[in-house]
N, C-alpha and C positions, 0 to 999 in steps of 0.2 A: 143338483143333488139326486146321486143315485144308491141303490143298496144292491148288495149281491148277498148271496146266502150267509156270509159271515160279517159284511161289511157295510157301514154309510160312507158313503162317500161325497162331499162337497168340494167345491171347487172354489177357491179363494186365492187371495194377494199374500205373499207372506215375505216380508223385508223387499218388498216393491217386485217379487218376482210371482209368476202363476205358479200354484202349485193346488195337490189336491190332498187333503185331509181325510182320511179313512179313518172312521171310529170302528173298533170291533164290536159284535152284538154280545160276545164272551170270552172267558177269559183263553180258552184255549186257542182261539184265532190269534189273539197276541202274544200267545207263547211260537205258535206258526211263526208269526211276524220277527218274533228276537231270533230265532234258530234261521231264518232269511238272512236277515240283517247280519248275521255273524258271518254268513257265508257271502254275503257280497261285499264285505269289509275290503276285501282283498280283489276285489274286481273294478276295475276304473274303467268304464265302457262310453262312448256317447249313444250305445245302443240301448243301455238302460237308463232311467232316470234317477237322479240323487233320489235317495231312500233313509229315513231317518226314523227312527222310536224317539216318542217324547213320551214318558212315561208320569202319568197323573198329571196332563197339561191343561185337559178341557174339562171345566165346571158345567156339569149339567144338574139342573137342580142343585142340591146340596151336596154331589157328590163329585169326586174328582174322576175324570176317566184316562185311560192310557188312548195313545194317538198314533197313528203312522203318518207321517208327513213323504209326500213326496214333492220335492221341486221339480219343476217341469221345464223344458227348455223354451226360448222362445219358438214360437212355430204355431202352425194350425194342424188341429186335429183331423187327420187324413176321412172322416166320415164328414166332414164339414167342405171338404175340398171336393169329397164326390157328391155332394148334395148339388156343387154348383155343375154348370155346363162347362166338360172339360173337351178339348181336342183328343186326336186319335195319337198325334205325337206326347203330350204332355201325360195321358194315360197309361203310353208306354215307357215312359221316364220312370212313372210311378211305378209301375208293377218291376220293373228292371229295380229300382231301388230297392223296392220291398222285398224281391227273393233274395237280393245279396243280402238286405239284414237277415232273414230267414235264416241264411247259409249261415253267416258269421254269427249267430246266435250257437251254433254247436262249438264254437271256439272256445264259449265261456267256461261251460255250458249252460243255459237256463232253457229249462222248458215254464212258458208261461200258464197254462193249462186256462185262460180266460182270453184269448187273444181277441179281439175285434176292431174293426177300423175308430171306434171309440176309442182303445187303447194305446192308438199310435199317432205319434206325434212328427208331422213332416218339418224339419227343422228350416231356419231360412237358408243354409247352405245345401238344402236338397235331401240331407242326409232323414233317416229315420230314428227315433226314440220311443221303445215301448214303456207304456207305464201301467199302472196296475200290477205292481209285483207283487204285491201281498198273496195275490192268487197263486204264483209261482212257485218254483224249487229250482234249487241248482242242483243240476241234474243230466245225464244222458236219457233221450228220451224223445219217442216217437208221437208222443200224447198231441204235440202242435201241428203234425203233419196236414190233418184235416184242416184247421183253421188256416194253414199256412195256403192252401189249393184255396179255402172258398175266397179269403181277400184277393188272392191273386186274380181271380174271376170276377171279383166285384168290380175290381178297378179295370178289366178288359171288358167286362159288358159296358159299362158306364160307356165305353167309347166304340165299342163293336157289339152292339148287342145281337145281334144275327148270328155270329160266328158260331159254329160249332167247336165245342172242345169236349177232350176225353170225359168220362165219367169220373167223380171225386174217387171212389172207391177204387177204381183202378190206377189213380197215380200215387195214392196214398199205400198201396202196395209196394213201395219203393223200401227197399232196407234201410236206408241212411237218409238223412235230411240233402246231402250234396246231392245225389242221385234224383231226388224229388225236385231238387232246384234247378239242376240240368234239365228234366223232362219240361218243369215249368217258363223256363227260358226259352225253350224250342216254340213254344206254344205261342210266348207272348211276342216271340220275334217278328 
């Protein structure tokens, strides 16, 4: 169980599949989720977890609460992979896939606003899927640039702890995500 400023998040099983149940703390959070859900209905991408709203679905005490349900793909959260010992080849593969995922998000476009390794699922096919979508917005944005660099560095430092890298502030001056991802690819190369 986790909590953010607007949601309580619980990992569970729904119809035999792993999922995350997100309970909003206030009605404005659910209204934001409704707007996001409407925008995501036309987006079918393996980069984003399946996102559903279930009004009045959960009973807490005698009150019915709205919930957001994310059906997660089969796979392992990136933070759990990084908690294990990984080799340089695996770190480079993870970094490469993460950079590709970050770049492809600009095609949707989706700005997560709460990216972390715990919100990235590494699927069995090696691809990555973002969860925690209720924190995001469907928009062109550079808000995720810092998190994209931090996650890339976290992956690379796992296998190359003493390798010097450019500062995060230097990298996030890139004007768009493609330029940022090109710089990150050269670092990870």
